[in-house]
BALOBA-1460 file (C-alpha; in Angstrom, 3 decimals):
// residues 316
<rec num="1" residu="x" x="-20.804" y="36.785" z="42.379"/>
<rec num="2" residu="x" x="-21.395" y="38.151" z="38.863"/>
<rec num="3" residu="x" x="-18.462" y="37.794" z="36.533"/>
<rec num="4" residu="x" x="-17.332" y="40.986" z="34.741"/>
<rec num="5" residu="x" x="-18.049" y="41.212" z="31.013"/>
<rec num="6" residu="x" x="-15.106" y="40.791" z="28.653"/>
<rec num="7" residu="x" x="-14.618" y="40.906" z="24.903"/>
<rec num="8" residu="x" x="-12.100" y="38.225" z="23.934"/>
<rec num="9" residu="x" x="-10.437" y="38.827" z="20.560"/>
<rec num="10" residu="x" x="-8.864" y="35.738" z="18.986"/>
<rec num="11" residu="x" x="-6.194" y="36.529" z="16.399"/>
<rec num="12" residu="x" x="-6.254" y="34.370" z="13.288"/>
<rec num="13" residu="x" x="-4.027" y="32.848" z="12.099"/>
<rec num="14" residu="x" x="-2.366" y="31.775" z="15.359"/>
<rec num="15" residu="x" x="-0.570" y="28.703" z="16.659"/>
<rec num="16" residu="x" x="0.943" y="25.850" z="14.628"/>
<rec num="17" residu="x" x="2.336" y="26.547" z="11.164"/>
<rec num="18" residu="x" x="2.924" y="23.944" z="8.442"/>
<rec num="19" residu="x" x="6.655" y="23.619" z="9.229"/>
<rec num="20" residu="x" x="6.025" y="22.914" z="12.921"/>
<rec num="21" residu="x" x="3.201" y="20.511" z="12.131"/>
<rec num="22" residu="x" x="5.511" y="18.610" z="9.748"/>
<rec num="23" residu="x" x="8.402" y="18.483" z="12.251"/>
<rec num="24" residu="x" x="6.219" y="17.011" z="15.018"/>
<rec num="25" residu="x" x="4.736" y="14.511" z="12.560"/>
<rec num="26" residu="x" x="8.277" y="13.464" z="11.565"/>
<rec num="27" residu="x" x="9.170" y="12.579" z="15.171"/>
<rec num="28" residu="x" x="5.907" y="10.685" z="15.700"/>
<rec num="29" residu="x" x="6.282" y="8.751" z="12.426"/>
<rec num="30" residu="x" x="9.924" y="7.939" z="13.200"/>
<rec num="31" residu="x" x="8.940" y="6.450" z="16.583"/>
<rec num="32" residu="x" x="6.199" y="4.464" z="14.850"/>
<rec num="33" residu="x" x="8.609" y="3.203" z="12.164"/>
<rec num="34" residu="x" x="11.734" y="2.438" z="14.199"/>
<rec num="35" residu="x" x="10.430" y="2.226" z="17.753"/>
<rec num="36" residu="x" x="11.709" y="4.107" z="20.793"/>
<rec num="37" residu="x" x="14.043" y="5.660" z="21.536"/>
<rec num="38" residu="x" x="14.449" y="8.167" z="18.712"/>
<rec num="39" residu="x" x="17.070" y="10.874" z="19.218"/>
<rec num="40" residu="x" x="16.328" y="14.485" z="18.300"/>
<rec num="41" residu="x" x="19.142" y="17.002" z="17.994"/>
<rec num="42" residu="x" x="17.872" y="20.151" z="19.759"/>
<rec num="43" residu="x" x="14.203" y="20.715" z="20.659"/>
<rec num="44" residu="x" x="12.220" y="19.761" z="17.551"/>
<rec num="45" residu="x" x="10.298" y="23.039" z="17.976"/>
<rec num="46" residu="x" x="10.519" y="25.641" z="20.736"/>
<rec num="47" residu="x" x="7.632" y="24.618" z="22.974"/>
<rec num="48" residu="x" x="7.966" y="22.780" z="26.302"/>
<rec num="49" residu="x" x="4.529" y="21.129" z="26.101"/>
<rec num="50" residu="x" x="5.259" y="19.711" z="22.631"/>
<rec num="51" residu="x" x="8.735" y="18.520" z="23.633"/>
<rec num="52" residu="x" x="7.414" y="16.867" z="26.820"/>
<rec num="53" residu="x" x="4.649" y="15.109" z="24.863"/>
<rec num="54" residu="x" x="7.145" y="13.694" z="22.362"/>
<rec num="55" residu="x" x="9.513" y="12.735" z="25.180"/>
<rec num="56" residu="x" x="6.687" y="10.697" z="26.752"/>
<rec num="57" residu="x" x="6.313" y="8.839" z="23.432"/>
<rec num="58" residu="x" x="10.004" y="7.893" z="23.253"/>
<rec num="59" residu="x" x="11.936" y="10.883" z="21.884"/>
<rec num="60" residu="x" x="15.253" y="11.768" z="23.544"/>
<rec num="61" residu="x" x="16.357" y="15.369" z="23.035"/>
<rec num="62" residu="x" x="20.085" y="16.120" z="22.870"/>
<rec num="63" residu="x" x="22.188" y="19.127" z="21.900"/>
<rec num="64" residu="x" x="25.039" y="17.357" z="20.109"/>
<rec num="65" residu="x" x="25.371" y="14.401" z="17.767"/>
<rec num="66" residu="x" x="28.015" y="12.926" z="20.097"/>
<rec num="67" residu="x" x="25.215" y="12.175" z="22.572"/>
<rec num="68" residu="x" x="23.491" y="9.904" z="20.037"/>
<rec num="69" residu="x" x="24.367" y="6.218" z="19.620"/>
<rec num="70" residu="x" x="25.182" y="5.276" z="16.016"/>
<rec num="71" residu="x" x="22.611" y="2.469" z="15.942"/>
<rec num="72" residu="x" x="19.543" y="4.647" z="16.612"/>
<rec num="73" residu="x" x="17.895" y="7.141" z="14.221"/>
<rec num="74" residu="x" x="18.389" y="10.848" z="14.828"/>
<rec num="75" residu="x" x="16.192" y="13.747" z="13.721"/>
<rec num="76" residu="x" x="17.414" y="17.291" z="13.053"/>
<rec num="77" residu="x" x="15.110" y="20.025" z="14.381"/>
<rec num="78" residu="x" x="12.836" y="22.302" z="12.351"/>
<rec num="79" residu="x" x="15.322" y="25.168" z="12.775"/>
<rec num="80" residu="x" x="17.924" y="23.570" z="10.506"/>
<rec num="81" residu="x" x="21.523" y="22.519" z="11.158"/>
<rec num="82" residu="x" x="24.963" y="23.437" z="9.799"/>
<rec num="83" residu="x" x="26.186" y="21.282" z="6.891"/>
<rec num="84" residu="x" x="28.733" y="19.640" z="9.180"/>
<rec num="85" residu="x" x="25.991" y="17.832" z="11.152"/>
<rec num="86" residu="x" x="24.530" y="15.588" z="8.397"/>
<rec num="87" residu="x" x="28.105" y="15.056" z="7.164"/>
<rec num="88" residu="x" x="29.071" y="13.782" z="10.614"/>
<rec num="89" residu="x" x="25.959" y="11.581" z="10.799"/>
<rec num="90" residu="x" x="26.789" y="10.097" z="7.380"/>
<rec num="91" residu="x" x="30.388" y="9.438" z="8.456"/>
<rec num="92" residu="x" x="29.052" y="7.517" z="11.472"/>
<rec num="93" residu="x" x="26.645" y="5.624" z="9.159"/>
<rec num="94" residu="x" x="23.655" y="6.864" z="11.178"/>
<rec num="95" residu="x" x="20.073" y="6.861" z="9.968"/>
<rec num="96" residu="x" x="18.982" y="10.504" z="10.105"/>
<rec num="97" residu="x" x="15.894" y="12.467" z="9.142"/>
<rec num="98" residu="x" x="16.049" y="16.185" z="8.458"/>
<rec num="99" residu="x" x="12.985" y="17.978" z="9.878"/>
<rec num="100" residu="x" x="14.236" y="21.424" z="8.777"/>
<rec num="101" residu="x" x="11.273" y="23.579" z="7.769"/>
<rec num="102" residu="x" x="11.173" y="23.756" z="3.944"/>
<rec num="103" residu="x" x="11.071" y="27.569" z="4.175"/>
<rec num="104" residu="x" x="14.330" y="27.533" z="6.174"/>
<rec num="105" residu="x" x="15.806" y="25.111" z="3.614"/>
<rec num="106" residu="x" x="14.854" y="27.649" z="0.927"/>
<rec num="107" residu="x" x="17.078" y="30.237" z="2.651"/>
<rec num="108" residu="x" x="19.915" y="27.667" z="2.825"/>
<rec num="109" residu="x" x="19.642" y="27.038" z="-0.924"/>
<rec num="110" residu="x" x="19.514" y="30.766" z="-1.580"/>
<rec num="111" residu="x" x="22.711" y="31.324" z="0.441"/>
<rec num="112" residu="x" x="24.522" y="28.570" z="-1.462"/>
<rec num="113" residu="x" x="23.398" y="29.981" z="-4.806"/>
<rec num="114" residu="x" x="24.715" y="33.452" z="-3.942"/>
<rec num="115" residu="x" x="27.970" y="31.929" z="-2.686"/>
<rec num="116" residu="x" x="28.441" y="29.982" z="-5.928"/>
<rec num="117" residu="x" x="27.996" y="33.309" z="-7.774"/>
<rec num="118" residu="x" x="30.895" y="34.778" z="-5.794"/>
<rec num="119" residu="x" x="28.809" y="36.826" z="-3.356"/>
<rec num="120" residu="x" x="29.467" y="37.210" z="0.359"/>
<rec num="121" residu="x" x="26.368" y="36.963" z="2.556"/>
<rec num="122" residu="x" x="24.889" y="39.321" z="5.127"/>
<rec num="123" residu="x" x="22.431" y="37.496" z="7.382"/>
<rec num="124" residu="x" x="19.793" y="39.413" z="9.331"/>
<rec num="125" residu="x" x="19.171" y="37.268" z="12.381"/>
<rec num="126" residu="x" x="19.637" y="36.671" z="16.094"/>
<rec num="127" residu="x" x="23.047" y="35.514" z="17.241"/>
<rec num="128" residu="x" x="22.950" y="32.096" z="18.885"/>
<rec num="129" residu="x" x="19.498" y="31.162" z="17.581"/>
<rec num="130" residu="x" x="19.598" y="27.610" z="16.125"/>
<rec num="131" residu="x" x="18.186" y="28.783" z="12.785"/>
<rec num="132" residu="x" x="20.893" y="31.421" z="12.449"/>
<rec num="133" residu="x" x="23.595" y="28.899" z="13.407"/>
<rec num="134" residu="x" x="22.200" y="26.424" z="10.870"/>
<rec num="135" residu="x" x="21.985" y="28.945" z="8.036"/>
<rec num="136" residu="x" x="25.433" y="30.441" z="8.653"/>
<rec num="137" residu="x" x="26.778" y="26.889" z="8.812"/>
<rec num="138" residu="x" x="25.789" y="26.223" z="5.190"/>
<rec num="139" residu="x" x="28.811" y="28.228" z="3.999"/>
<rec num="140" residu="x" x="32.506" y="28.336" z="4.957"/>
<rec num="141" residu="x" x="33.468" y="30.443" z="7.962"/>
<rec num="142" residu="x" x="33.642" y="34.155" z="7.180"/>
<rec num="143" residu="x" x="31.280" y="33.949" z="4.209"/>
<rec num="144" residu="x" x="28.262" y="35.076" z="6.273"/>
<rec num="145" residu="x" x="28.260" y="38.358" z="8.212"/>
<rec num="146" residu="x" x="25.562" y="38.585" z="10.905"/>
<rec num="147" residu="x" x="23.597" y="41.760" z="11.654"/>
<rec num="148" residu="x" x="20.921" y="41.988" z="14.365"/>
<rec num="149" residu="x" x="20.093" y="45.708" z="14.364"/>
<rec num="150" residu="x" x="20.235" y="48.688" z="11.960"/>
<rec num="151" residu="x" x="23.300" y="49.887" z="13.939"/>
<rec num="152" residu="x" x="25.128" y="46.624" z="13.171"/>
<rec num="153" residu="x" x="25.050" y="47.495" z="9.454"/>
<rec num="154" residu="x" x="27.618" y="50.263" z="10.037"/>
<rec num="155" residu="x" x="29.986" y="47.862" z="11.824"/>
<rec num="156" residu="x" x="30.428" y="45.087" z="9.244"/>
<rec num="157" residu="x" x="33.397" y="45.052" z="6.862"/>
<rec num="158" residu="x" x="32.588" y="43.017" z="3.754"/>
<rec num="159" residu="x" x="35.351" y="41.679" z="1.536"/>
<rec num="160" residu="x" x="33.965" y="43.480" z="-1.510"/>
<rec num="161" residu="x" x="31.011" y="45.885" z="-1.202"/>
<rec num="162" residu="x" x="30.135" y="45.252" z="-4.858"/>
<rec num="163" residu="x" x="29.647" y="41.518" z="-4.253"/>
<rec num="164" residu="x" x="27.121" y="41.186" z="-1.454"/>
<rec num="165" residu="x" x="23.730" y="39.529" z="-0.907"/>
<rec num="166" residu="x" x="21.466" y="39.416" z="2.133"/>
<rec num="167" residu="x" x="19.283" y="36.710" z="3.633"/>
<rec num="168" residu="x" x="17.145" y="36.708" z="6.797"/>
<rec num="169" residu="x" x="16.095" y="34.425" z="9.619"/>
<rec num="170" residu="x" x="12.512" y="33.341" z="8.865"/>
<rec num="171" residu="x" x="11.013" y="34.309" z="12.248"/>
<rec num="172" residu="x" x="11.965" y="37.988" z="12.549"/>
<rec num="173" residu="x" x="9.799" y="41.063" z="13.034"/>
<rec num="174" residu="x" x="8.720" y="42.201" z="9.568"/>
<rec num="175" residu="x" x="8.933" y="45.883" z="10.552"/>
<rec num="176" residu="x" x="12.365" y="45.629" z="12.202"/>
<rec num="177" residu="x" x="13.749" y="43.758" z="9.209"/>
<rec num="178" residu="x" x="12.536" y="46.460" z="6.810"/>
<rec num="179" residu="x" x="14.626" y="49.018" z="8.729"/>
<rec num="180" residu="x" x="17.746" y="46.851" z="8.553"/>
<rec num="181" residu="x" x="17.267" y="46.212" z="4.816"/>
<rec num="182" residu="x" x="16.930" y="49.979" z="4.232"/>
<rec num="183" residu="x" x="20.268" y="50.535" z="5.996"/>
<rec num="184" residu="x" x="21.921" y="47.739" z="4.014"/>
<rec num="185" residu="x" x="20.703" y="49.154" z="0.687"/>
<rec num="186" residu="x" x="21.782" y="52.667" z="1.659"/>
<rec num="187" residu="x" x="25.305" y="51.554" z="2.584"/>
<rec num="188" residu="x" x="25.661" y="48.867" z="-0.113"/>
<rec num="189" residu="x" x="23.555" y="49.975" z="-3.125"/>
<rec num="190" residu="x" x="24.461" y="46.899" z="-5.202"/>
<rec num="191" residu="x" x="23.497" y="44.354" z="-2.496"/>
<rec num="192" residu="x" x="21.333" y="41.523" z="-3.842"/>
<rec num="193" residu="x" x="18.136" y="40.618" z="-1.988"/>
<rec num="194" residu="x" x="16.024" y="37.443" z="-2.041"/>
<rec num="195" residu="x" x="13.626" y="36.851" z="-4.954"/>
<rec num="196" residu="x" x="10.875" y="36.448" z="-2.367"/>
<rec num="197" residu="x" x="10.874" y="37.640" z="1.241"/>
<rec num="198" residu="x" x="12.742" y="35.204" z="3.529"/>
<rec num="199" residu="x" x="10.488" y="35.872" z="6.531"/>
<rec num="200" residu="x" x="8.029" y="33.001" z="6.373"/>
<rec num="201" residu="x" x="4.325" y="33.340" z="5.591"/>
<rec num="202" residu="x" x="3.338" y="32.117" z="9.080"/>
<rec num="203" residu="x" x="5.506" y="34.678" z="10.887"/>
<rec num="204" residu="x" x="4.132" y="37.476" z="8.685"/>
<rec num="205" residu="x" x="0.512" y="36.336" z="9.033"/>
<rec num="206" residu="x" x="0.656" y="36.071" z="12.831"/>
<rec num="207" residu="x" x="2.228" y="39.506" z="13.108"/>
<rec num="208" residu="x" x="-0.418" y="41.037" z="10.833"/>
<rec num="209" residu="x" x="-3.203" y="39.483" z="12.927"/>
<rec num="210" residu="x" x="-1.627" y="40.913" z="16.110"/>
<rec num="211" residu="x" x="-1.434" y="44.354" z="14.476"/>
<rec num="212" residu="x" x="-5.180" y="44.129" z="13.783"/>
<rec num="213" residu="x" x="-6.071" y="42.960" z="17.314"/>
<rec num="214" residu="x" x="-3.748" y="45.123" z="19.457"/>
<rec num="215" residu="x" x="-5.487" y="48.527" z="19.073"/>
<rec num="216" residu="x" x="-8.806" y="46.928" z="20.120"/>
<rec num="217" residu="x" x="-7.680" y="45.411" z="23.441"/>
<rec num="218" residu="x" x="-6.546" y="46.378" z="26.953"/>
<rec num="219" residu="x" x="-4.222" y="43.362" z="27.118"/>
<rec num="220" residu="x" x="-2.666" y="40.870" z="24.700"/>
<rec num="221" residu="x" x="-1.619" y="37.369" z="25.754"/>
<rec num="222" residu="x" x="0.843" y="35.571" z="23.464"/>
<rec num="223" residu="x" x="0.934" y="31.830" z="24.087"/>
<rec num="224" residu="x" x="4.471" y="30.694" z="23.378"/>
<rec num="225" residu="x" x="7.890" y="29.816" z="24.782"/>
<rec num="226" residu="x" x="10.646" y="32.205" z="25.957"/>
<rec num="227" residu="x" x="13.110" y="30.589" z="23.511"/>
<rec num="228" residu="x" x="10.692" y="30.923" z="20.577"/>
<rec num="229" residu="x" x="11.830" y="33.765" z="18.331"/>
<rec num="230" residu="x" x="8.485" y="34.189" z="16.541"/>
<rec num="231" residu="x" x="6.577" y="34.240" z="19.865"/>
<rec num="232" residu="x" x="8.842" y="36.952" z="21.295"/>
<rec num="233" residu="x" x="8.330" y="39.006" z="18.131"/>
<rec num="234" residu="x" x="4.524" y="38.778" z="18.608"/>
<rec num="235" residu="x" x="4.856" y="40.316" z="22.082"/>
<rec num="236" residu="x" x="6.937" y="43.156" z="20.604"/>
<rec num="237" residu="x" x="4.499" y="43.678" z="17.707"/>
<rec num="238" residu="x" x="1.613" y="43.854" z="20.203"/>
<rec num="239" residu="x" x="3.325" y="46.634" z="22.146"/>
<rec num="240" residu="x" x="4.350" y="48.592" z="19.050"/>
<rec num="241" residu="x" x="0.803" y="48.277" z="17.642"/>
<rec num="242" residu="x" x="-0.882" y="49.980" z="20.571"/>
<rec num="243" residu="x" x="-1.350" y="47.413" z="23.334"/>
<rec num="244" residu="x" x="0.656" y="48.464" z="26.392"/>
<rec num="245" residu="x" x="0.133" y="45.186" z="28.243"/>
<rec num="246" residu="x" x="1.461" y="42.582" z="25.801"/>
<rec num="247" residu="x" x="2.760" y="39.500" z="27.611"/>
<rec num="248" residu="x" x="3.911" y="35.974" z="26.845"/>
<rec num="249" residu="x" x="2.437" y="33.040" z="28.746"/>
<rec num="250" residu="x" x="3.472" y="29.424" z="28.301"/>
<rec num="251" residu="x" x="0.304" y="28.080" z="29.920"/>
<rec num="252" residu="x" x="-2.850" y="29.334" z="31.643"/>
<rec num="253" residu="x" x="-1.054" y="28.999" z="34.996"/>
<rec num="254" residu="x" x="1.319" y="31.818" z="33.911"/>
<rec num="255" residu="x" x="-1.450" y="34.417" z="33.559"/>
<rec num="256" residu="x" x="-1.058" y="37.395" z="35.904"/>
<rec num="257" residu="x" x="-4.697" y="37.928" z="36.863"/>
<rec num="258" residu="x" x="-3.919" y="41.053" z="38.897"/>
<rec num="259" residu="x" x="-2.616" y="42.752" z="35.750"/>
<rec num="260" residu="x" x="-5.862" y="41.867" z="33.926"/>
<rec num="261" residu="x" x="-8.136" y="43.245" z="36.654"/>
<rec num="262" residu="x" x="-10.497" y="45.813" z="35.164"/>
<rec num="263" residu="x" x="-9.759" y="44.764" z="31.584"/>
<rec num="264" residu="x" x="-12.730" y="45.117" z="29.259"/>
<rec num="265" residu="x" x="-11.057" y="43.417" z="26.293"/>
<rec num="266" residu="x" x="-8.241" y="40.862" z="25.932"/>
<rec num="267" residu="x" x="-6.553" y="39.605" z="22.792"/>
<rec num="268" residu="x" x="-5.121" y="36.101" z="22.365"/>
<rec num="269" residu="x" x="-2.595" y="34.838" z="19.867"/>
<rec num="270" residu="x" x="-0.017" y="32.054" z="19.835"/>
<rec num="271" residu="x" x="3.424" y="31.508" z="18.371"/>
<rec num="272" residu="x" x="3.891" y="29.091" z="15.482"/>
<rec num="273" residu="x" x="5.072" y="26.292" z="17.790"/>
<rec num="274" residu="x" x="2.235" y="26.574" z="20.354"/>
<rec num="275" residu="x" x="-0.388" y="23.792" z="20.123"/>
<rec num="276" residu="x" x="-4.135" y="24.432" z="20.075"/>
<rec num="277" residu="x" x="-4.592" y="22.616" z="23.415"/>
<rec num="278" residu="x" x="-2.679" y="25.407" z="25.199"/>
<rec num="279" residu="x" x="-4.711" y="28.099" z="23.424"/>
<rec num="280" residu="x" x="-7.943" y="26.414" z="24.536"/>
<rec num="281" residu="x" x="-6.573" y="26.103" z="28.076"/>
<rec num="282" residu="x" x="-6.023" y="29.885" z="28.240"/>
<rec num="283" residu="x" x="-9.472" y="30.621" z="26.768"/>
<rec num="284" residu="x" x="-11.063" y="28.310" z="29.360"/>
<rec num="285" residu="x" x="-9.160" y="29.980" z="32.220"/>
<rec num="286" residu="x" x="-10.299" y="33.443" z="31.083"/>
<rec num="287" residu="x" x="-13.897" y="32.221" z="30.652"/>
<rec num="288" residu="x" x="-13.905" y="30.955" z="34.253"/>
<rec num="289" residu="x" x="-13.279" y="34.511" z="35.533"/>
<rec num="290" residu="x" x="-15.100" y="36.663" z="32.977"/>
<rec num="291" residu="x" x="-18.412" y="36.611" z="31.140"/>
<rec num="292" residu="x" x="-16.798" y="36.265" z="27.725"/>
<rec num="293" residu="x" x="-17.948" y="37.339" z="24.275"/>
<rec num="294" residu="x" x="-15.597" y="35.886" z="21.665"/>
<rec num="295" residu="x" x="-14.644" y="37.725" z="18.501"/>
<rec num="296" residu="x" x="-12.326" y="36.417" z="15.792"/>
<rec num="297" residu="x" x="-10.033" y="38.824" z="13.964"/>
<rec num="298" residu="x" x="-8.890" y="37.006" z="10.827"/>
<rec num="299" residu="x" x="-6.349" y="38.621" z="8.515"/>
<rec num="300" residu="x" x="-5.350" y="35.584" z="6.414"/>
<rec num="301" residu="x" x="-6.358" y="31.992" z="5.717"/>
<rec num="302" residu="x" x="-3.604" y="29.348" z="5.736"/>
<rec num="303" residu="x" x="-3.908" y="26.060" z="3.864"/>
<rec num="304" residu="x" x="-0.239" y="25.166" z="3.323"/>
<rec num="305" residu="x" x="0.962" y="21.626" z="3.999"/>
<rec num="306" residu="x" x="4.486" y="20.205" z="3.699"/>
<rec num="307" residu="x" x="5.219" y="16.554" z="2.919"/>
<rec num="308" residu="x" x="7.310" y="14.517" z="5.340"/>
<rec num="309" residu="x" x="10.616" y="13.066" z="3.997"/>
<rec num="310" residu="x" x="10.362" y="10.017" z="1.739"/>
<rec num="311" residu="x" x="12.209" y="7.739" z="4.220"/>
<rec num="312" residu="x" x="9.185" y="7.991" z="6.553"/>
<rec num="313" residu="x" x="6.653" y="7.436" z="3.779"/>
<rec num="314" residu="x" x="8.335" y="4.213" z="2.673"/>
<rec num="315" residu="x" x="6.890" y="1.076" z="4.233"/>
<rec num="316" residu="x" x="10.119" y="-0.945" z="4.366"/>
């Protein structure tokens, strides 16, 4: 039986970003340095395949520090943690390694700087997301007001509307965030913004690539995890950019082939915590059912690399 022809558009950049790459490397180097088991507070990155791979090498994933014995090293996830967590680890004399993405750490530093200048913070982010919890936990309770939507801006009651600054979660939709910032500036004209956009380069680049691919395709598959904020945003960006069928898949086995029947063109992208092996798996699965012509849609080139913490680079 002849396979139907299909144009397969690969968004670039896609998949791993420098912060995710660094976080995974930190866990692997920690296991190599101190042996298994190594404890990791929260999933190091939001991807089941990655977490399972690290678990097979000797990582134990927990949600609280109480679950970690004091005599084994613990790693804090790429999303960042409240200040109370390293303080608790220090009090217990634990060896700990902070795998917080440097771009998330930048937002933490920014929040502290504004706070030291007497400003109250408005954070644009998703309630309950570990990055939001970690960022809000850099300052005393009540010093950070959370907004998720433009409507939320009308509901907050700052202490002093003349002394406000805003920060954002790094993995948000660029377009949605612009709308919230507009509302904030309209209601609080003197609000102070970041020197440089808080939304990270990788989130922005992947969204821009999806915007370029979406109008060209009948369907867009986003390889990522349901608890990955940046992956969920890619699905939304696909839909808002003209692709009606924009769906997340964790693996090739999640593809709904019935929905793709009759498709002449499919786009593929991947969230920042999705490894290349899963992208290739999806491409292979599509190639087994269609006569594929691959096209790359590249909107940016990434060559950023972050160093791992010194404690892992030291030989002793």
